[in-house]
C-alpha positions as CSV (number, residue, x, y, z in Angstrom):
1,X,108.4,99.7,116.6
2,X,105.5,97.5,117.8
3,X,106.4,93.8,117.5
4,X,103.4,91.5,117.1
5,X,103.5,87.8,118.0
6,X,100.9,85.1,118.3
7,X,100.0,84.0,121.8
8,X,98.1,81.1,123.3
9,X,96.6,77.9,122.1
10,X,94.7,79.2,119.1
11,X,93.6,76.8,116.4
12,X,92.5,78.0,113.0
13,X,91.0,76.7,109.9
14,X,89.5,78.3,106.7
15,X,85.7,77.8,106.4
16,X,84.7,79.3,103.1
17,X,86.0,82.8,102.9
18,X,86.5,83.1,106.6
19,X,89.3,82.0,109.0
20,X,87.7,80.5,112.1
21,X,89.8,80.6,115.2
22,X,89.2,79.1,118.6
23,X,91.0,78.9,121.9
24,X,90.0,76.4,124.6
25,X,92.3,78.3,127.1
26,X,90.4,81.5,126.6
27,X,87.0,79.9,125.8
28,X,86.9,82.2,122.7
29,X,85.9,81.9,119.1
30,X,86.8,84.4,116.4
31,X,85.9,84.7,112.7
32,X,88.3,86.6,110.5
33,X,87.8,88.1,107.1
34,X,90.2,87.4,104.3
35,X,92.3,90.5,105.3
36,X,92.3,89.4,109.0
37,X,93.3,85.9,107.8
38,X,96.2,87.4,105.8
39,X,97.3,89.3,108.9
40,X,97.2,86.1,111.0
41,X,99.3,84.4,108.3
42,X,101.8,87.2,108.3
43,X,102.3,87.0,112.1
44,X,103.1,83.2,112.0
45,X,106.5,84.5,113.0
46,X,106.8,87.7,115.1
47,X,106.7,90.7,112.9
48,X,106.7,94.5,113.2
49,X,103.3,96.2,112.7
50,X,104.9,98.5,110.1
51,X,106.1,95.4,108.1
52,X,102.5,94.0,108.2
53,X,101.1,97.3,106.9
54,X,103.8,97.5,104.2
55,X,102.9,94.0,103.0
56,X,99.2,94.8,103.0
57,X,99.5,98.1,101.1
58,X,101.4,96.1,98.4
59,X,98.6,93.5,98.3
60,X,95.5,95.6,98.7
61,X,94.3,99.0,97.5
62,X,94.6,100.9,100.8
63,X,96.3,104.1,101.8
64,X,99.2,103.6,104.3
65,X,97.6,105.8,107.0
66,X,94.3,104.0,106.7
67,X,96.0,100.6,106.7
68,X,98.0,101.5,109.8
69,X,95.0,102.6,111.8
70,X,92.9,99.6,110.8
71,X,95.7,97.1,111.4
72,X,96.4,98.5,114.8
73,X,92.7,98.4,115.7
74,X,92.5,94.8,114.5
75,X,95.6,93.8,116.4
76,X,94.3,95.4,119.6
77,X,91.1,93.4,119.2
78,X,93.2,90.2,118.8
79,X,95.2,91.2,121.9
80,X,92.1,91.8,123.9
81,X,91.1,88.2,123.1
82,X,94.5,86.8,124.1
83,X,95.4,85.8,120.5
84,X,98.4,88.2,120.1
85,X,100.9,90.1,122.1
86,X,101.9,93.6,121.0
87,X,105.2,94.8,122.4
88,X,108.4,96.5,121.7
89,X,111.2,94.9,119.7
90,X,114.2,94.1,121.9
91,X,117.2,96.4,121.5
92,X,119.9,95.1,119.2
């Protein structure tokens, strides 16, 4: 399972319908849609990607396969900007 956790010094605030994020460390600025903002909220604590998708399919009208593909693409974008880390859950 892919474990997702926030990373870095990202500050965020809602501006209208968009979540605006910025990082002085990375010199980056991101604007997230309401779904992106919900994902950011869900990973306030480290969470498995499958758990994120399960939550989103409960809240939005989206097929699980579509949700998984889009969430992983979004998380990879966040990772490329230094906002999250996607890794393996430690063995128990």
